[in-house]
N, C-alpha and C positions, 0 to 999 in steps of 0.2 A: 377459480378456488386458489387460493394461496397456502403453498404446501405447507406442510409444520418444519419446526424444525427435525422434528424426532423421519417424519419421512426424509428427508436429505440425506440426516445421518444415519442412516440404515443403508440409500442408494452408495454413498459415500464408502461405505463399511463395503459393500456388496462387491464396488470395484474394485475395491485396494480389492480385493481377495481374488481377482482377476475374472468379474462376472461382464462381461462387456455391453449387454441387453444393460445392466443396471446404470451406464453411463449412458446409454443411450436416451435411458430415462427423465437422467438427473440435468443434462444440458437443458431440456426447456424452460424447467423449473428451477435451476440457477443463470438462466442468463438473462431476465431483469436484473438483477442484483448488480451482475459485472457489468453489464452493460451502463449501471446507475452509479461504479463504481469509477467506470472509465471515464464517463462526463466528467466527473469530479476532479481526475486529472486535467479532463482537455480543456473545463472552462474556463480560465485566462490564458491559452495560449491563442495566439494571433490567428489570423481567419489564413495567414501563408503558412500557418501549418503543414504537414506535406501528410501529418499521418494523421487519421477521423478516428472519431470514437469508436465506431465498428471497427474498424481495420484493428486497432488497439486491445480489444473484444475478443478476436478472431484471434489474431498473433498472442495474447495469452492463450488462450485457448488449446490453441495448439503445442505450446510450452508445458501445459499441463498435462495435458495428455500422451506426450512423446515420451515414449521409454516405457520403464514400470512404473504403475499408480504410485500415488504417495499412500502414507498409514494414514489417511483420515480419524484424526480423532472426534470431531464434529462439522459441523458448518460452518461453526464461527473460526474452527481449524482452516475450514476449505476457503474460505472469502478471505483470511490475514494472508494464504500465502499468494490467490489470487491478485490481492493487491500490491503484496512485493513482486510478482512475477511483472505484472504490469510497469510497479514504477521502475523497474530493472530495463524494459523493453521504452521507457522513456528516456531514460538517463544514456542509455547505448545509442539513440536515436538522436539526444544533446548531445551528448561528444560527438557524434558522428558529423554531425551539420554543425557547430558553433562555430559561428565565423568571427565573435566579438570576442575580444580576451575578458574575462569574468567581472562580471558587474559592471561595466560599462554603459552608461545610460539606462540603468535598468534601476525600477522604481519598488522598493523595498518590499519584504514579505514578509507579512505578519504572521506567525507563529502562536497559535492563540488556541484551545479545547476545541472552537467549533469544527461541527465533523466536517466542514465544507476543507475545501484546499486549493489553496489560493498558489499556487504556481503559474507566478509569468513569465519564468523566460526558459530557455533551457539550460541557461548557466545558472538561475536561479537554483533549480534541480540539481544541478550537475553538484553546486557546492552544497547542498545540504547534502546528498548523498556523501560528498565526501566529508564532513563531517559528521554524520551517522558513522561511517566506518570507524572513524577515530574514535568515536564513544562507544563501541562495540570492541574497539583495542581494549578498552578502557574496565566499560561493563556491559556485554552484551546484550542481558536483560534488558536493563534503560534502553539500549539503540532497541528493542524488538519492541519496546512499547511504546517509544514515540513512532514507530514504524506502523503498526496496529491503530494508533489512533488518529495520527496526523494523518497516513496515505491509507489505510483500510478503515475510516471512520468506525471502529468497534468503539463499543463503549468500556468501560470499567469491567463491568460484570465479565463481557466478552472476554476482552484481556486477560484475566483471573483466570478466567476459565481456560483458553489457551495455552496459557505459560502457566497455570496447575501454583498460581499464588494467590493469598489474599487482594482483597478491591483494594486495602489501607496498602497491602507494596504495592500495588501499580497506581494508586495514587502519589506515596513517596518517590518511586521513579518516574515518573512525568513531570513534579517540581524540580528535581535533583535535573533530567534529562532538557528540560526547557532553560534553568539556568544555564548549564555548561553549555548550551548552542547557542547562545544570546551571547556569554562572551566571547566563541570562537566564532560566527556571521557576525559580531557588533560591529566590527568596520567596513559590511555589507551591507548588513540588513538590520531592520529596527523592528526587533521579536516583538506580540505580543504579550500581556500578560499572563 
């Protein structure tokens, strides 16, 4: 039986308050969704990629549970942070293992509103990460919207909930961020509508 969002939120809050039994109960309930997020990241990675989906989930899990538990707002917040952790793991991997110069021989990356994350190579991910850092300097919330939508696969409604803004604000931020990223990455990438 699929856990309800409220069940997961309650376990997250209990874990935040130091209940290690809540973490033990939480992991089986969220593992499938964490694996789905990791599969989105790994879907376009080549067969020679040394990091596998399960390893990405495990590494993200270790980073999430090390140290003090987060102050989780709800299920969406947890999965947003999980997606961010996975992105950082893959960016670290790409920066470490990148042999080619950025963009050489890389197929264009499409950034659109699909929940599928087409990340074709480590250099793509590094370029997007660099661009998101630049966007965060201009407007941190817009960068978060891209991260939550593109990488985390969250809906507009879930993003609005996590960021405590209206859905219309999320739509405006998404439009601005796509335009800004298209301009920044335009030399190397073709970004979708």
